[in-house]
C-alpha positions in Angstrom: 25.9 3.0 -5.8 27.2 -0.1 -3.7 24.1 -2.1 -4.9 24.5 -1.1 -8.4 28.4 -2.0 -8.4 27.4 -5.4 -7.0 24.7 -6.0 -9.5 27.1 -5.2 -12.4 29.8 -7.5 -11.0 27.3 -10.3 -10.9 27.6 -10.7 -7.1 23.8 -11.6 -6.7 23.6 -14.1 -9.4 23.0 -17.5 -7.8 22.3 -16.2 -4.3 19.3 -17.3 -2.2 16.6 -15.7 -0.3 17.4 -16.8 3.2 14.8 -15.0 5.2 11.0 -14.8 4.4 8.6 -13.6 7.0 5.2 -14.1 5.6 3.1 -10.7 5.4 6.1 -8.7 6.4 9.5 -9.1 4.5 11.8 -11.1 2.2 15.5 -10.9 2.5 18.4 -12.1 0.2 21.8 -11.1 -1.0 23.9 -13.0 1.7 27.1 -14.5 0.1 27.0 -17.5 2.8 23.3 -18.0 2.3 22.3 -17.9 5.9 22.1 -14.1 6.6 25.6 -14.0 8.5 27.6 -13.1 5.4 28.4 -9.6 4.0 31.1 -7.8 2.0 34.5 -6.6 3.2 33.2 -3.3 3.8 30.3 -1.6 5.5 28.2 1.4 4.3 27.0 4.4 6.3 23.1 4.5 7.0 20.9 6.8 5.3 18.1 7.3 7.5 16.4 10.1 5.7 12.5 9.8 5.7 11.0 7.4 3.3 7.8 5.8 2.4 8.0 2.4 3.9 5.2 1.1 1.9 4.5 -2.3 0.2 7.6 -3.0 -2.1 10.1 -1.0 -0.4 13.6 -2.2 -1.0 16.2 -1.5 1.6 19.4 -2.6 3.0 19.5 -5.1 5.8 21.7 -4.2 8.8 22.4 -5.1 12.4 22.5 -1.5 13.5 23.6 2.0 12.2 26.3 2.0 9.6 26.4 -1.9 9.2 24.8 -2.1 5.9 26.6 -4.3 3.1 25.1 -6.5 0.5 22.0 -7.9 2.0 18.7 -6.3 1.1 15.0 -6.8 1.8 11.6 -6.1 0.1 8.6 -5.3 2.3 5.3 -7.3 1.6 3.3 -4.5 3.5 3.8 -1.0 4.7 6.2 -0.9 7.6 6.3 2.6 9.1 7.8 1.1 12.3 11.0 0.6 10.4 11.3 4.3 9.6 14.7 5.6 10.6 16.1 2.3 11.2 16.9 0.8 7.5 18.1 2.5 4.5 15.5 2.3 1.8 16.9 2.7 -1.8 14.0 1.6 -4.0 10.6 0.4 -4.6 9.1 -2.4 -6.4 6.9 -0.9 -9.2 5.7 -3.9 -11.0 5.7 -7.6 -10.1 4.7 -7.6 -6.3 2.8 -10.8 -7.0 6.1 -12.4 -7.7 7.8 -11.1 -4.6 4.7 -12.5 -2.5 5.5 -15.9 -3.9 9.1 -16.0 -2.9 10.1 -18.7 -0.4 13.2 -19.4 1.8 15.8 -21.0 -0.5 14.4 -19.6 -3.7 17.5 -18.7 -5.9 18.2 -15.3 -7.4 18.9 -16.2 -11.1 20.2 -12.6 -11.7 19.4 -9.0 -11.1 19.2 -6.7 -14.0 19.5 -2.9 -14.0 17.0 -1.3 -16.3 
């Protein structure tokens, strides 16, 4: 619900991908652009079992109950992250685009379909 609200408000428009680890993950959504920013609230972690497969979309965090606005997409399956990050979606089309994202690439907009 928080991600949807942020998308609807245009929060992510113009933000950058500040972290890219080849063959692992991309991360964006930081209001500062350096991975150190967040919203004025945090979310409770939801560590139900998930399928941490290629294209999993989850909330970045620095520990339990610290999620905010930053999110990531896995390039590969990451079962070692199970129970450590809240997964809230999966890329179903366009992984070839995700695989091309580099540090500093800009998010023009996120659109809910």
